[in-house]
N, C-alpha and C positions, 0 to 999 in steps of 0.2 A: 187036579190042575188049579193053579192060583190065578184067579181072574182079576186080582186087584190091579188097578190102572197104574199105580205109582210105586216106586221103590221106597221113597222117603217123603215124609211130610213135615215141614216146619210149621208149627201151628200156633197162631195167636200172638205173634210178635208185631212190634211196630216196624213195618217195612218202609224204608226210605230209599227210593230209587229215583234220583234226579232225572236220569235220561228218560224214564217212563212217566215222570211227573206223579209218582205215587208217594204218598206220605199218610199212612194210616194202618190200622190193624188189618193184616192180611195173612193168608196161608200161602206157603210156597211149596209146590210139589216138584219132585225130581224123578226122572225116569231115564235109565241108561246113561247116567252121568250128565244129563242136560236139564235145564229148566223146562218143566212140562206145563206148569200152570201157576199163575199168581192171582188169587181170587179172595173175595171177602170171607168165604166159608167153603171148605172142602171137607167132605165126609171122611173122618178118620178111617173108616172101614175101607176106603179106596186105596190105602197105602199099606205096604208091608211093614213099615216102621214109622212111628209117629214120635216126634220130639216136641215137647211143650216148650215154647220159647216166649211165653207170655211174660211181660215185664221187661223184655230185652229188645234191643235194636237189631233188625235184620237188614243188612246192607248188601249191595253188590260186592263181590270179593274185592277187598281193599288192595290198592296198588301203591307200593312204596316207590316213589320216583327217584330216591337217592339212597342206594345201598352199596355196601362194599363186601362182596361175597366171593371174590376169587381166593378162596381159602388156601393157605399154604403158599401159593405162588406169590401172593402179595405179603407174605410173612405174617407178622402179628396183626397187620391191618385187616386182612380179609376174614370175615366171619362165616360160619356155616350157613348156607342159604336157607335151610329149613328152620334154623333157630330164629332168624329174623323174619322168616316167611310164614309158612303154615302153622308153625308152633307158636307164633305170635299173633295169629288170627289174620295174617296177610297172605293173599293168594298169589300175588304177582310182585316181584321185586325187580328193580332196574339197577344193575351195577353201573356206577358212574366212574368210568375211566380206569377200571381195573385191567381189562384186556386191551391189547393193542393189535395192530395188524400182524405182529409176529406171534402173539400168544393166544389169539382168538381160537384157533383150533383146539388147544388144550382146554380153554374155557368151555367150549361147547361139549367136549367129550367128558371132562371130569366134573364139571359143575352143572351145566344145563341138563344134560341127559341123565344125570344121577340124582336129581332133586325132585321131590314131590311138589315143591313150589314152582310156579312158572317163572323162569329167570330170563330176563332180557338184558341188553347192554347198550350203553352209550359208549362207543369205541373211543379210546384215548387218542388224542392227536399226536401223542408222543410214541416213539418206537418201543420204549420200555414199559409203557402203561403205568400202572399205579404201584410200582415196587415199593414195599414198606410205606405205602401211602405218600409217595413222592418225598421220601425222607432225604434223598440225595439230590440237591438242586442242580448240580452240574450235569446230570443226565437229561435235563429238560430244556436245553438250549435249542436254538434253531437247527443246529447240526443233528439233533436227535429227532427231527421230524422228517418223514418221507411222505410228501403229499400224494404222489401217485400210488404208492403201495397202500396207504391208508384208504384212499378212495376205492381202490380195487377190492380191498378186504371188506369194506362196508357194503359195496354194491353187490358183491357175490354172496353176502350173508344177510340178505334183507329180512329173513324170518327172525333173526336174532338181534341184529344191530338196528336200533331205532333212533340213533342220534350220535353226535360227536361231543366229546368233553374237552374243554379247554380251561385255562386259568388266566385271569387278569388281576394281578396283584403286585404290590410294590417290590417284593423280593425278586420276582422275575423281571419286572420292568427295569429295576436298577441294574440288572445284569445284561439284559438283551433288548431293552426297549419294547416296542409294540410288535416286533417282528413275529414272535411265536403266535400271537393272537391273530395276526393277519393270515398266517399259514393255516391256523385252525379254521378261520372263516372261509378260506378257499376250499378246504376239504369239505366243509359243510355244504357249500354252494354246489360243488361239483358232484357230490354224492346225493344232493337233494334231500338232506336230512337236517333236522334242527340241531343247533349248536347250544349246548348247555355250558354256561360260563360261570365259573367260580369267582366271586368277588370277596374281598377281605384278605388281609395278609396271610400268606401261607408259609413262605420262607423268610428267614431273617435276612437282613441286608448283608451284602458282601463287605469285606474289610474296607473297601473303597467308599462305602457309604451309599447314599441314594443316587449318586452320579447325575444330579440334576433332575431326577424324576420326583414327582409329587403325587402321593397317594390320592390326593383330592381331585386330581385331573384325570385319573385313569378311566373313571366311568364315562366322562364326556368324550374321551378319545376312542373308547371301545364301541360304544353303542352305535355310532355311524357304520360300523362294520357289519352290523347284525341285520337280520330280516324278520318280518312277521313270523311268529311261531318259535323263534329262538327264545332261550330261557335265561333269565337273570337269577342267579342263585345266591342264597344267604342274605336276604334283605335285612334281617335283624341281627347281623353279625356284630359281635363285640370288638372285632379287630379293625384296624385302620384300612381304608380303601373300600369301604362298603357303601351303602346307600346314603349314609349320614356323613356330612362333612365335619370338619373340626369344630365348627360352631354348633353342632348338634342339630343341623337342619337337613332335611332331605334334599338331595341334589335336584334342581328343577328339571333336569333332563329325564328323570325317572318317570314322572307322570306323563310326559310327552311320549316317551318310549312305550309305555303301557297303552296309551291311546292309539299308538301306531301299530299295535299288534304283538309286541313283545310280552312274554309271560314271566311271571315271578314264581319261583319255587322256594319254599322256606328253607329246605336243606338244614334241618334243625341242628343236629350234631352238638358238639361242644361249643359251636359258634353262637348259639342262640342267646339273645339278651332281651329280657323283659323291658329293660330301660330303653333300648333302641326300638323295640316293637311299639312301645307306647308313644314314641316320637314319630314313628313312621305311619301308623295306621290312620291318624287324623289327616295326614297329607294324602290319603288315597292309595297308599301302598298296600293293597289287599292281595294276598297270595292267591295264585291260580291253582297251584298244587302244593302238596305238603309232604316233602321227603323227610324221612327220619335221620338219615346220615349216621347210622350206627357203624362203628368199626372197632377194632381191637385196642385202640388207644383211648376210647371214651366209654368202653364197656368192660365189665369185669369178667374176662375170660383168660385162661392160661395162655401164655405166649409159647409159640413153637420153639423148640430147642435151637439155639444158635442165632436167634434174632436179637436185635438190640434190646438191652434191658431198659434203656431210657433214651430219650432224645438228648442231643448235645446241650440244649438249653433247658433241660428238665422241666420244672413245673411251669415255665413261661411259654412252652411250645403250644401253638394254637390247636394242635391235634388233641391235646389232653383234656379230659373232663372227668369230673367226679359225680356230677348230678346224673343219676340214672334216669333213663327215659325210654320211650318206644314210640311207634307211630300213633297208637291210641293215646299215649300220654301227651304227645305233641298236639293231637286234636283237642285234648282237654285244655292245653295251654292257650290255644286259639280261642276257645270258649271263655276262658278266664279273662282274656283280653277284650271280651265284648262281642266277638263274632258269633252269631247264632249257630246252633248245631246244624240247622238246615242249610247254612252257607258253608259249613266245614265239611259236611259229607261229600259234596261234589269235588273237594280238593283231593280226596282219596279214592274216587270212583270215576265219575264221568269225565272230569277234566283231565286226569292222567291218561285215560283211554284216548281222548282226543289228541293230547300231546304226542302219544305214541302212534297215532294214526291207526288205532285198533278199536274204534268205537263200534265196528261191525261185529265184534266178538267178545269183548270184555267191558267191564265198567257198568253193566246194567243187568237187571233181572229180567231179561227178555226171553220169551219162550223160544227154545231152540239153541240159545247160547249154552256153553259149558256151564255146569252148575257150580260156579264159583260164588260162594256166599260167606260173608263174615257176620258172626253173631256176637254182639257186645253187651256187656253189663253197662247200665246207665245208672250209676250210684248218685244219690243225693246226700248232702251233708256238708262238712267243712274239711277240706283236704289241702294239705300243704304241698305246693309245687315250688321248685327253686331252679335257678339257672347256674351257670358256671362263673357268674360274677357274685354268686351267693345272694342274689335278689330273691326274696321269698314272696310268693303270691298265694292267697287263700282262695281256693275254688269251691263253688257250691255244687259242682257236678264233676264227676270223674268217670271217664270211659275206660273200661277194661275188657280185653278180649275174652270171650267164653270158649268159642271153638270156631272153626271154619269148615266149609266144604270146598274141596278143590276137585273139580270135575266130578262132583257127587260123593267123593270120599271124605269122611270126617277126620279132622285132626283137632285134638284138644290143644288149648292154649297153655302149654306146660313148659314153655321156654324158660330156662334158668336165668336169662338176662332180663326178663320182664320186671319192671319196678313194682315194689309193693306200695299199696296205698298208705299214706301217712296222714293221720288225723291231725287237724289244726286245733 
């Protein structure tokens, strides 16, 4: 009879758990797929398996608040959930606007139930969801929103749907004004879920032009529709209509909105700009969460047969991106911009858990929680990072995923889409 108390012991790593206020060398023990102990020293003989993680970071299972994983249904846009999840060192991913009230049952059956990664969703405000990543703007008019149906879908799928996704950008405003955003805000209020709002141009202008709309005024018109806990996405976007106006200054309403309880998610993707980030951070625009926003147009993966070879405006389309990245690379970018590691870790652990209203089960290394753990390499040196404006930054630290535990099961960080370290 095996009398050992634990199934697995992660020994000697630097444990950072903001929710538990732990930052130091600790051992983490797992039993029956759950966290069993977090202590300064646990006897190796107490565990059936011991993994030496000395020199590595041991974090609560990382949560990616901005993913696109409705694979195949969203065409080239949707990635395999485990490729951006457990195989990238991430234990929970949140699909932003892929499923809709019409397609959520398929999302649950074919994506959520078949993935090793924990997959959640912010339900699209639009009936069609994120088809080809919102490639066809005419599908996203007010006529393509059913408030009652979307509220019903969200409220009857509370275990899966943790918020609502909407877009506030000049391409849509030039076509329909603020109407769609007003409808998305009503869905959010009636379902009592946070609204995640994409800022920064998504669609090109219609042939008729901007029709009197101004990208610089979108922010100040949309924010009054929002409530504490709602999320402003893409603060560091390189596209018009974001947090920075044409003069390169952060909109004054942003700081006031954050003070009033609105949250900011990086939503890195191909939008991210070091130039804009450097202008925003001194103005107090500190992200609350850090979503990677990886999808098939900014990641090198084969496209499904029959999907568009390219967007109609090819290399100028805001979806496209050549600079490879990941959630851990986005963390490294935040550190390269001067945000300490200790402030970056909550952006992928305790803060997203709070945003999802799931702090009672994820985002912490709490005894009794599912054993979701991310183990990272913390490399020192000189590393070259770049964005899709081809701005280059030299970082002296680079985070890379080593492996993760999802409910106690180990997954190596072997995703083919993970970026390689580039020496500066």
